[in-house]
N, C-alpha and C positions, 0 to 999 in steps of 0.2 A: 053844763053841769056834768061832773064826773060821777062814776058809780058810787063813790063815797059821799055824795051830795055836796062836794066842794066845788066852787066855781073858780076856774082858772082862766088866764088869758091865753088865747091861741095866738102864737107869734108867726106861724106860717101855714098856708094852705097850698097844696100842690101835689104833684105826682111823686111816687116813691117806687124805686125799683127794688123789689124784694128778691134777693138772691137766695136760692134754695140749695141745700146740700146735694140735690140731684143734678146740679149744674144747670138747671133751668132757672128762669127768673119770671116773676109776675110783676107787671106794671100796675100798681095800685093808684087809682085816680082820686083826686080830691081828698088827700090825706090831711088831717089836722095835726099840727105839731105844737106842743107846749113843753117847755123844759120841766114842767111839774108832773108830766105823765110818765109812769113807769111801764105801762102796758097799753096796748091798743087793741082794737077789735077789727077783724077782717070780715066784711059782710059777704056771706055766701050768696046772697041775692046779687050783689054787685059783681061777684065772680061769674055767676050764671049769666048776667047781662053781657059780660065780656066773652061769652062762648065756652065757659067751663061747664063740665058735667060732673056728677058725683055718684059714687057707689058706696056700698056698705059691705064690710066683711063681718058677717054675723058671728063667725067663730071667734074673732078677736075684738069685736065691737069697734072696728076701725072705720074711719071715714077716708075714702079714696077720692082724690081730686084729679080730674082729667081735662085735657084740652086736645082736640084733634086726635082722639083715641090714644093719647100718650099720658101715662101716669106722671103727674107733676109732684105730688106728695101724698103720703099716707100718715094719718095721725091716730094714735090710740089715746083713750081718755086717761087723765091723771086726776084721781079723786072726782070723777064725773065731769071734768072739764076738758075739752079738746084744746090744748095749748100748743102754739108753735113758737118756741123760744129761740130767738136769734139775737146774738150780740150786735150792738150797733157801735161802730167806731167813729 
């Protein structure tokens, strides 16, 4: 069930390579795909299990995501939500 309470068919489950503007990439495991989904959620717990750590910039209310002491990405909230918008081709 999706966030809007609609049930959709998942057509694929697998790994997805998320390419970041920082030229790094994150391998997301067990991603669910449905052509009806416009957005997806990345689990911070799953990233943590994969060795990522997190920091917070209290001056900008930013979340910083690191792996091996390297900053992978930083996100600022938009209307209280931390979104990472990437076009899919």
